[in-house]
C-alpha positions as CSV (number, residue, x, y, z in Angstrom):
1,M,6.1,-36.5,62.0
2,P,5.6,-34.3,65.1
3,R,2.1,-33.9,66.5
4,P,0.4,-30.6,66.0
5,V,0.8,-28.2,68.9
6,A,-3.0,-28.0,69.5
7,I,-3.1,-31.8,70.1
8,L,0.0,-31.6,72.4
9,R,-1.6,-28.8,74.4
10,T,-4.8,-30.8,74.9
11,V,-3.0,-34.0,76.0
12,M,-0.8,-32.0,78.3
13,A,-3.6,-30.0,79.9
14,A,-5.5,-33.2,80.6
15,A,-2.4,-34.8,82.2
16,I,-1.9,-31.8,84.4
17,R,-5.6,-31.7,85.6
18,E,-5.5,-35.5,86.3
19,Q,-1.9,-35.4,87.6
20,R,-0.8,-38.2,85.1
21,V,2.7,-38.9,84.1
22,L,3.5,-38.3,80.4
23,S,5.8,-40.2,78.2
24,L,7.3,-37.8,75.7
25,V,9.9,-37.5,73.0
26,Y,11.7,-34.2,73.2
27,A,13.9,-32.4,70.8
28,R,16.5,-34.8,69.3
29,S,15.9,-37.6,71.8
30,I,15.3,-41.0,70.4
31,E,13.9,-42.6,73.6
32,P,10.7,-41.4,75.3
33,Q,11.2,-39.9,78.7
34,L,8.8,-39.7,81.7
35,F,7.6,-36.3,82.7
36,A,5.3,-35.2,85.5
37,P,3.7,-32.0,84.1
38,V,2.9,-29.3,86.6
39,A,2.0,-26.3,84.4
40,L,1.4,-25.4,80.8
41,Y,1.8,-21.7,80.0
42,I,2.2,-19.3,77.1
43,S,4.9,-16.6,77.2
44,A,4.5,-13.0,76.3
45,A,6.1,-13.9,72.9
46,D,3.3,-16.5,72.3
47,Q,5.5,-19.5,72.8
48,F,4.1,-22.5,74.7
49,F,6.0,-24.1,77.6
50,L,5.5,-27.1,79.8
51,A,7.0,-27.0,83.3
52,G,7.4,-30.1,85.5
53,Y,9.6,-32.9,86.6
54,E,11.6,-35.0,84.2
55,V,12.1,-38.5,85.7
56,R,15.1,-40.5,84.6
57,R,16.0,-43.7,86.3
58,K,16.7,-42.6,89.9
59,T,16.9,-38.9,89.3
60,V,14.2,-36.3,89.2
61,R,14.7,-32.7,88.1
62,W,12.6,-29.6,87.4
63,R,12.6,-28.7,83.8
64,I,10.9,-26.3,81.4
65,L,10.2,-27.7,77.9
66,E,9.3,-25.8,74.8
67,L,6.2,-27.3,73.3
68,E,7.5,-26.9,69.7
69,Q,10.4,-29.2,70.6
70,V,8.0,-32.0,71.8
71,R,7.8,-34.5,69.0
72,D,5.3,-36.9,70.5
73,V,3.5,-37.4,73.8
74,W,1.4,-40.2,75.5
75,Q,-0.4,-40.0,78.7
76,T,0.5,-43.0,81.0
77,P,-1.8,-44.6,83.5
78,Q,0.7,-43.6,86.3
79,S,-0.3,-40.7,88.4
80,F,1.9,-38.4,90.5
81,S,1.5,-36.3,93.6
82,L,3.6,-33.5,95.0
83,D,3.9,-32.4,98.6
84,A,4.5,-29.0,100.1
85,E,8.3,-29.7,100.2
86,A,8.6,-30.1,96.4
87,P,10.8,-27.4,95.0
88,I,8.4,-25.8,92.5
89,P,8.9,-22.3,91.2
90,K,5.7,-20.4,92.0
91,T,6.1,-17.7,89.4
92,Y,6.5,-17.7,85.6
93,P,8.2,-15.3,83.3
94,T,6.8,-11.8,83.1
95,G,3.8,-11.6,80.8
96,A,3.2,-15.4,80.8
97,T,-0.3,-16.8,81.0
98,V,-0.9,-20.1,82.7
99,I,-3.2,-22.3,80.8
100,A,-3.3,-25.3,83.1
101,Q,-1.7,-25.9,86.5
102,A,-1.7,-29.0,88.8
103,S,-3.4,-28.6,92.1
104,L,-0.4,-28.2,94.5
105,P,-0.1,-27.6,98.2
106,G,1.0,-24.0,98.8
107,F,-0.4,-22.5,95.6
C-alpha cells in the first residue's frame, strides 16, 4: 500500500533540508532506487513533483518524479552535496511553487 502524499512530502522536505539521500520505490519498480532530492514543488495544476538526481550503479541523472507515483520512501543516513558545476535547472514550470529546495551554490 502506497504511503499518503502528506507523509511523502514531509519525508522528502526533511531530506532536502538535510541533503540526505532517499531510497524510494517509484511507479512500477520493484527495487528501491537511490535519489538525491534537490527540490519539491507543486505545479499550477496542483500536482506535486520531486526534482533531483537518480543514482544507479555508476550513473547519475537529473530526474523529475511525480509524487503520486512514489510508492514508498525512506531517508538514508547518506548525505549529498552539489557543487556549482552540477547541471541543475534553476527554473520550474510556469506557475509552480517551490515547497523545499536544497541549499545550492549559485541559487
